[in-house]
N, C-alpha and C positions, 0 to 999 in steps of 0.2 A: 182461371185455376191453373197452377203449374202442373206439369206432368208428374206422375208417380215415379219414384225412383225404384229400380229393381234392387232386390236384396243382394248386395255385392258378395257376401259370403256364399250364398246359394249359387250365384252366377258362376263362381269359380269351381263349384262342385258338380254341377249338372249341365247337360247340354241337350238340345232338342234336335232330333233327326229331321230329315226332309219330310218324312211321313208323319211326324208329330209325336213320335215316341220320346219319352224322357229317359236319358241314359245317365248312369252313375258308375263310379269306380267301386270296387269291392273293398271291404275293410280288412284289417289285420295284415297289411302289406307294407309295414314300415320298419319293423325290427324283429328280433328273435327268430331269424330264419333257420337257425341250426336245428330247431325242433320240428321244422316243417318239411315234408317230403317235396321232392322236385315236382311231382305231379300237382301237389297242392299249390306250390308257388307259381307254377304256370297258370293254373286256374285263377289265381288271385290277380293276375295281370289283366285279365279280360274285363271288359265293361259289360254291365247288365242293365236291363230295363227296370225302371223304378216300378214298384208294385202299383196296381191300379188304385189301391186305397190311398196311397200317398201322392200319386201323380197329380191329382187336382190341386192339392196344397202347394206342391212344388211349382206348378204352372202359375199359381196365384202370386207367389212371392217373386217369381221371375217376370211377372207382368206379361205372360203369354196367354192368349186365348180368352182374355177378358171381354174383348169386343165380339167374340163369336156367339 
C-alpha cells in the first residue's frame, strides 16, 4: 500500500508544536483594517491553539498521531 498523502491545504494552515498542540492563525486579518482598532489588529497577528473539538480532525488530515 502507498503512504497516505497529507491534506496540502491543511498543511499550509496548521502546524504542530513540539508538545503536540495544533496551532492556527486567526481569521479576519487580510483587509478592511481601517475599521479595526490597533489593539484588535495586534491580537489578530497572534497564533492560537485549535479547539480540542477540531484538533483530532486536523491531526487526521495532517496524518499526525494516527500510529499512536
